[in-house]
N, C-alpha and C positions, 0 to 999 in steps of 0.2 A: 503494500501499500503506500509506502514511503517513498520507493523506486518510483511508482508510478507518479504521484504529488510531484518528485523532483522533475521529473521529465517532462511534466506539463508546465511548470515553472521555466525551466530551459527552453521549451519550445514557444510558449507564450512571450514570454521575453522577447527572445531573439526576434521574432516576428513583428511585435508590435516596434522594436528598434527597428527592423528592415523598411517597416511602413512607413514610419518617419524619417527615415533617410530618403524613401522614394519621393515625397515631397520637398525633402528640403536640399536634395543634390543639386549641385550648379550645371555640373554635365547629364545629359539626358541618357547617356548609355550607363553611367554608374546607377541612375535610378531604375532602369530598365533591370542590371545586374542585383538588385536590391528587391526590385519586384520578385526575381526568379527566387530568391531566397528566401522573400516570405511566403512564398507558394508551396516551398518544400516544408517549411515549418507548419504552414495550414494542414497539409498533409500530414504530418505527424500526429497532431492533434488529433486529426480523424483517425488515424491507428489508433491513439488513447481509447478512442470512443468507441472503437469495435465498428466503426464504418470503413471496412478498407476500399470497398468499392468507391466512394468518394475520394477517397484519398489517391486513389490510380488514376482518376478520372482528373485530380486536379493536377497531377503530376504528369500524366500523357497530353491531356489536351491544353491546360492553361502555359505550363512550362514548355511543351514540345511543342506548340503551335503558337498561341497567342504572344506570350514573352519576347519567343524569337522570332516571331514575325514585327512586333514593336521594334526590335532591336535594328531590324533590316530596314525598316522603314525610319527610322531617326538617323541610321547611318547612310541611307542612300537621298533623301531627301534634302540633305544640305542647307537646314533652315537657319535663319540667323535667330537663335535664340535670346539672346541679349534685347533685340528689338522686340520679340515675343513677350518678355519680362517688364518692360516698361508700362504695358497697360494692363498690368497684372494687377495692381495696387486699385484701379476703379471699380474690381468685383472682389474686393476686398470686404465690403459689407454684406454683399449678398452670399458668399462663400461662408463668412462667420455665423450666418442666419442659419444655413443650411446644417454647418455642424452642430450650432446649439441644439436644433430641434432632433437632429439624429442622439444626442448626448440625452435628452430628453429622453425620447424612447429607450434607449438602451437603459437608462434608470428606472423608469418605469416597466419595463421588462424583468431587470434584477429584482426589483424591491418585489414585483409580484411573485417572483421564482421563491423570495427569501421568507416572506410573507406566509404565503400557502404552497409549500413543494409539493400538494396533491396537482395544481394546476396545470402541470406538466402531464401528469396521466391522464387527465380528462380531456385534455386535447390532442391527444398521440392517437393514431389510428392502430388499432387491434390487429396484431400479427399473430398469423397462425403457426402452431407449432411445428417445429422441422423445416421450417422454411428459411432459406438463407438470406443473408443481406440484401446481396442484388436482387433476387427474386421479390422479396418484400419489396422494396424500394421501384422496380418496375410496374408490380401491380398496383401500389398507390397512385403513382405517374400517372399511368396510362387508363386508370379508372376512376380515380376521386379526383385528381387534377388536371385531368385531361385537355380542359380548355385553357388552364392558365399555362399550362405546358405548350399549347399550340400558338397563344399570344405570346409568350416568351421567344418564341422561335421568331413569328412576325417582327418583332422589335428588333432582335439581331438582324434580321435581313434590312429592315429601313435602315439601321444603324450602319450595315455594310454598303449599301447602296449609296447612301450620302457620304460615307468616308471617300468611296470612288469617285463620287461625283466631284468633291473638295479638292482633291487631290490632282485630279485630272485635269492636264494644262497642255494646250497644243503649243506649240513651239513653231515659231517661223522657221522658214527655209527648211523645211524638213518634208519628204515628199512621203505622202500616205496613199493607201491604196483606195480606190473608189471602184465599189463593186457595181454600181449603176453605170458608171461611165465606159467600164469592161466590156458589161454587156449590151450597152445601146450604140457601142462604136460602130463603125462602117467597115466591111472588110477591104472595099475599094482603096481606104485612107490609112487601113492598117498594117497591109501588106502591100508590098511594091515587087512587083516580078520583073526580073531582067534576064536577057539573053545573054547568054555567056559563051561566045564560040570557044570551038574546042582546043584546048591547049592554052588558054589565056586567063587570067583571072580577072576577078570584079575591077 
């Protein structure tokens, strides 16, 4: 029991410290690396809770795909982050308000859990005996929370399309393929037939 608590405090402490460094790092590459560290420690916390499927999903999906994608995007876009930080103070009151709301919600949840420990058992969905964690999670997601699951997928799709639209920039003096122009072209102007005499080149 003591060893489990020790691992919990180690994982939680490193995750909180790395999350703070994600926001506080001036180098965006360092921020992404601290984000990967936070994901690994969150996966360790899931393992301590017995949710091994969520831990593997966190490592495989977020660390293996999302965080690495962030790293490549940050390194390839070559943005001027000093210029972006100049307007960050304008959004500081809004960010502080959002952070305060999240803090109040967390305090309400933790306070309710402390005052009434049975509230977690009343809100939890019943799990059949002899069912693995992955099977139980799939049954709950695709039956009880199927609409929320689909809405989350649509939100992610819209976010992906928005990111593509925002980062898609057409540069000048770059030749691009036009399918409509290729299909609509006239064979008389597209091909030039020349008669070459035998033994002579063009």
